[in-house]
N, C-alpha and C positions, 0 to 999 in steps of 0.2 A: 253644449257638449261638443268638444271637439274630437273625441275618440282616441284620447291620449292613451287610455288602458282599455282593453277588450277581452273578454272570455268569449272565445269563439270556436265551439267543439272540443273535440279530443284528440289527441294523438293516436298512433297504432296501436298501443298498449292500454289504451282507456284513460290517459291521464288528462285532466282539463288543460286546454291550453289557454295560458293567460299573455297576450301580446301586450307589450308596452312599446309606445311609438314616440319617442322624446323629439322627433321634429315638429311634432303638434303642439309642443309646449309654448303656453302662451301666458302663463301667470307667473308670479315672482315671489309668492309668500310659500316657503316651503311646507310648513305647517299642514294646511288642508292638502296637500299633494301627498304627503307621505299617509295621513288618515286614510283618504281615498285608495292608496295604493294596499294599505293593510286591509282595509274593507274590500277590496277586489279578491285579495289573496285568500280572506275568509270565505266569500262566496265561492271561488273556485274548490276550496276544501270541501263545502257543501255538496257541491257536484261529484265528488268523488265516489266512485261505485264501491260495491263490496271487494276488498283485497287490494284496492289502489293505495299508494302509500305515497307517491310523488305528485307534485303539479309541474307541468311542463311549461318553463317560462320562457318568453322568445323577446328579444328586445332588438326592434327593427330600426334602422336607421338608413340615411341615405347612401351610406359608404360601405356597410357591412350589416351582418345580421348575427346575433348570438343567441344560443340556446343554452338553457339551465334546467335542470331539475332540482327542485325543492323536495326532499324527504319531509315529511309530517311526523313529529314524535308521537 
């Protein structure tokens, strides 16, 4: 495990924090990478408390950080 994707706590509104760190990428086959990303997103949904409808997604890189909120239907 190299820590490419991490569920680490919650943001201030109680949304699970899902961090993706592309700089730690060391595999070439995109299939298992995508399967793992979907699995991690499903685990983030499992961690949602009552009334929470979004997952807080953070993409961290060496140059910048991006933050997105995914609403779960």
